[in-house]
C-alpha positions as CSV (number, residue, x, y, z in Angstrom):
1,X,-67.9,30.2,42.4
2,X,-67.1,27.6,39.8
3,X,-64.8,31.0,38.1
4,X,-62.9,30.9,41.3
5,X,-62.5,27.2,42.2
6,X,-61.1,26.6,38.0
7,X,-59.1,29.7,38.3
8,X,-57.6,27.8,41.8
9,X,-56.7,24.7,40.0
10,X,-55.5,26.4,36.7
11,X,-53.5,28.2,39.1
12,X,-52.3,24.3,41.3
13,X,-51.9,22.8,37.7
14,X,-49.5,25.5,36.9
15,X,-47.1,25.2,40.0
16,X,-47.1,21.8,39.5
17,X,-45.8,21.8,35.6
18,X,-43.5,24.8,37.0
19,X,-42.2,22.6,39.7
20,X,-41.8,19.6,37.2
21,X,-39.9,21.3,34.6
22,X,-37.4,23.5,36.6
23,X,-35.4,20.2,37.5
24,X,-35.3,18.9,34.0
25,X,-34.8,22.6,33.0
26,X,-31.8,23.1,35.2
27,X,-30.7,19.4,34.6
28,X,-30.4,19.9,31.0
29,X,-28.3,23.5,32.0
30,X,-25.9,21.7,34.4
31,X,-25.4,19.1,31.5
32,X,-24.3,21.7,29.1
33,X,-22.4,23.1,31.1
34,X,-20.9,19.8,32.8
35,X,-20.1,18.3,29.4
36,X,-16.2,18.4,28.7
37,X,-14.3,18.5,25.0
38,X,-11.5,16.5,25.0
39,X,-8.6,17.3,22.0
40,X,-5.9,14.3,21.7
41,X,-2.5,16.0,22.4
42,X,-1.2,14.9,18.8
43,X,0.5,17.7,16.2
44,X,-1.9,18.8,14.0
45,X,-4.7,17.8,16.3
46,X,-4.1,19.8,19.6
47,X,-0.8,21.3,21.0
48,X,1.4,24.1,22.2
49,X,3.4,26.4,19.9
50,X,7.0,26.8,21.4
51,X,5.4,29.9,22.0
52,X,2.6,28.7,24.0
53,X,0.2,29.3,22.0
54,X,-2.7,26.6,21.9
55,X,-3.7,25.8,18.4
56,X,-4.7,22.9,16.1
57,X,-7.1,21.4,13.6
58,X,-9.4,19.2,16.0
59,X,-9.0,21.7,19.2
60,X,-10.3,24.9,17.0
61,X,-12.9,23.0,15.2
62,X,-14.3,21.9,19.0
63,X,-13.6,25.8,20.2
64,X,-15.8,27.3,17.3
65,X,-18.5,24.1,18.2
66,X,-18.2,25.1,21.9
67,X,-19.2,28.7,21.3
68,X,-21.8,28.6,18.7
69,X,-23.8,25.6,20.8
70,X,-23.1,27.7,24.0
71,X,-22.2,23.3,25.0
72,X,-19.2,22.8,27.1
73,X,-17.0,24.3,29.7
74,X,-13.8,23.5,28.6
75,X,-11.8,22.0,25.9
76,X,-8.7,19.8,27.0
77,X,-5.9,18.7,25.4
78,X,-4.8,15.7,26.8
79,X,-2.5,12.6,25.8
80,X,-3.6,9.5,24.9
81,X,-3.2,8.0,28.2
82,X,-5.2,10.2,30.0
83,X,-8.2,9.7,27.5
84,X,-8.1,6.4,27.5
85,X,-8.2,6.9,31.2
86,X,-11.5,9.3,30.8
87,X,-12.9,6.4,28.7
88,X,-12.1,3.9,31.3
89,X,-13.7,5.9,34.2
90,X,-17.0,6.7,32.0
91,X,-16.2,10.3,32.2
92,X,-18.8,12.0,29.3
93,X,-17.1,14.1,26.9
94,X,-16.8,14.8,23.3
95,X,-13.8,14.7,21.2
96,X,-13.1,14.7,17.7
97,X,-11.5,11.4,15.8
98,X,-11.5,8.6,13.7
99,X,-14.2,6.6,12.7
100,X,-12.0,3.7,13.3
101,X,-12.2,0.1,14.9
102,X,-11.1,1.3,18.4
103,X,-13.7,4.2,18.5
104,X,-16.7,3.3,16.7
105,X,-17.9,0.7,19.6
106,X,-17.0,3.5,22.4
107,X,-18.5,6.8,21.0
108,X,-21.7,8.2,19.1
109,X,-21.4,9.3,15.9
110,X,-22.8,12.3,16.2
111,X,-21.7,14.0,13.1
112,X,-18.6,13.8,10.5
113,X,-16.7,16.9,10.0
114,X,-15.9,16.6,6.2
115,X,-12.5,15.3,6.4
116,X,-11.2,12.0,5.8
117,X,-7.7,10.4,7.8
118,X,-5.8,8.4,5.4
119,X,-3.5,5.7,7.9
120,X,0.0,4.1,6.3
121,X,3.6,3.9,6.6
122,X,5.8,7.0,6.0
123,X,9.5,5.1,4.7
124,X,12.7,6.9,5.1
125,X,14.0,8.1,1.8
126,X,15.9,4.5,0.6
127,X,12.8,2.5,1.8
128,X,10.6,1.4,-0.8
129,X,7.3,0.0,0.3
130,X,5.9,-1.6,-2.3
131,X,3.0,-3.7,-0.6
132,X,2.2,-5.0,2.8
133,X,5.5,-7.8,3.0
134,X,7.8,-5.0,2.6
135,X,7.1,-4.4,6.2
136,X,8.7,-7.3,6.9
137,X,12.7,-6.6,8.8
138,X,12.1,-3.0,8.9
139,X,11.5,-0.7,12.1
140,X,8.8,0.9,12.2
141,X,8.0,4.0,14.4
142,X,4.1,4.1,16.1
143,X,3.1,6.6,18.0
144,X,1.6,5.7,21.2
145,X,-2.6,4.9,20.3
146,X,-2.4,4.7,16.2
147,X,-4.5,2.9,15.0
148,X,-3.3,2.1,11.2
149,X,-5.2,-1.4,10.7
150,X,-6.7,-4.7,12.4
151,X,-3.6,-6.0,10.1
152,X,-1.1,-3.9,11.7
153,X,-2.0,-3.1,14.5
154,X,-2.3,-7.0,15.4
155,X,0.8,-8.0,13.7
156,X,3.6,-9.0,16.2
157,X,6.0,-10.0,13.8
158,X,6.7,-6.9,12.7
159,X,9.2,-4.4,14.5
160,X,7.6,-2.0,16.2
161,X,9.2,0.8,18.2
162,X,6.3,3.1,20.1
163,X,6.9,6.6,19.9
164,X,4.7,9.2,22.3
165,X,4.1,11.6,20.0
166,X,4.0,12.1,15.6
167,X,6.3,14.8,15.6
168,X,9.2,12.7,18.2
169,X,8.7,9.6,15.4
170,X,9.1,11.8,12.6
171,X,12.6,13.1,14.4
172,X,13.8,9.6,14.7
173,X,12.9,8.7,11.0
174,X,14.8,11.9,10.0
175,X,17.6,11.1,12.5
176,X,17.6,7.3,10.5
177,X,17.0,5.8,14.2
178,X,13.7,4.0,12.5
179,X,13.2,2.9,9.0
180,X,9.4,4.1,8.8
181,X,6.7,5.6,10.9
182,X,3.2,4.6,10.6
183,X,0.1,6.8,11.6
184,X,-2.2,9.4,10.1
185,X,-0.2,10.5,7.0
186,X,-1.8,14.0,6.1
187,X,-0.5,14.2,10.4
188,X,2.6,13.2,9.4
189,X,3.2,15.2,6.2
190,X,2.1,18.2,8.1
191,X,5.0,17.5,10.8
192,X,7.3,17.4,8.0
193,X,6.8,20.5,6.7
194,X,6.5,21.8,10.2
195,X,10.1,20.2,10.9
196,X,11.4,22.2,7.8
197,X,11.8,18.7,5.4
198,X,11.0,18.5,1.7
199,X,7.9,16.6,1.4
200,X,9.7,14.7,-1.5
201,X,12.9,13.8,1.3
202,X,10.6,10.5,2.5
203,X,9.9,8.0,0.4
204,X,6.1,7.0,-0.9
205,X,3.8,5.9,1.9
206,X,1.9,2.7,2.2
207,X,-1.1,3.4,2.6
208,X,-4.0,1.2,4.4
209,X,-6.8,2.2,5.3
210,X,-9.4,5.7,4.7
211,X,-11.4,6.7,8.0
212,X,-14.4,9.4,8.1
213,X,-13.4,12.1,11.1
214,X,-16.8,12.8,13.5
215,X,-17.4,14.5,16.3
216,X,-18.0,11.9,18.6
217,X,-19.8,12.0,22.3
218,X,-19.8,9.3,24.5
219,X,-23.2,7.4,25.1
220,X,-26.1,9.0,26.8
221,X,-26.6,12.7,26.2
222,X,-30.0,13.9,25.9
223,X,-31.9,14.3,22.8
224,X,-31.2,17.9,23.3
225,X,-27.6,18.3,23.5
226,X,-27.3,15.9,21.1
227,X,-29.0,17.6,18.5
228,X,-27.9,20.8,19.6
229,X,-24.3,19.6,18.8
230,X,-25.4,18.3,15.5
231,X,-26.8,21.4,14.0
232,X,-23.9,23.5,15.3
233,X,-21.6,21.6,13.1
234,X,-23.6,21.1,10.5
235,X,-24.1,24.7,10.5
236,X,-20.0,25.7,10.9
237,X,-20.0,23.1,7.8
238,X,-22.0,25.1,5.7
239,X,-20.8,28.2,6.2
240,X,-17.0,27.3,5.6
241,X,-15.6,27.7,9.1
242,X,-14.8,23.4,9.4
243,X,-13.0,23.8,6.4
244,X,-11.3,26.9,6.4
245,X,-9.5,25.2,10.3
246,X,-9.2,22.0,7.9
247,X,-7.0,23.9,5.4
248,X,-5.0,25.9,7.3
249,X,-3.5,21.9,8.6
250,X,-3.9,19.3,6.1
């Protein structure tokens, strides 16, 4: 009789454990499936080529993370305004971006990708920038959403011209519609090369700040999902896959 009761109790406990665990497992799987990856729609981070191919340094790294970790439903390339709208709507997502003063309070820094983003101002061929004071009186194209430095971004005395994208800003500089372009110097140099402009055509850039680039995620991910994403990126870096992608662009 005791054996029979013990068997019944064990069966009941196993059933309860299963019932309690099943919803948690499903929830974890749902989070893994529905978590979006978002890439900022800027060359060379994420963009469509004239032939319609979707590519970009950060876009391709996020794709590798999704494939290996099996986390994430889609990798969306979005313009800055739509990325901002997702943040304001508190939609959970992961992205790759610089650990700058704008991003740090908004995202959980999961793991650096092993790349530094240097910001600054790239001048036209006849402009010499020795220090910050040389920016006074010249027109500077600033791509939408670009964080250059606290001083630069908050300096209302500078003549800033809004540009929707980095490549448009370089075209404005090449045609002398502006005197300089502010932004990520590695990104600007990549675009310069792709537009067939000699790397020595423009003046020497005035450098401001250097930021580590991270896999960033919205706060509130489960420890399991966060740990899996972190381990995946570390694995991809150790195998040289991340550096291989970065070398193709920077």
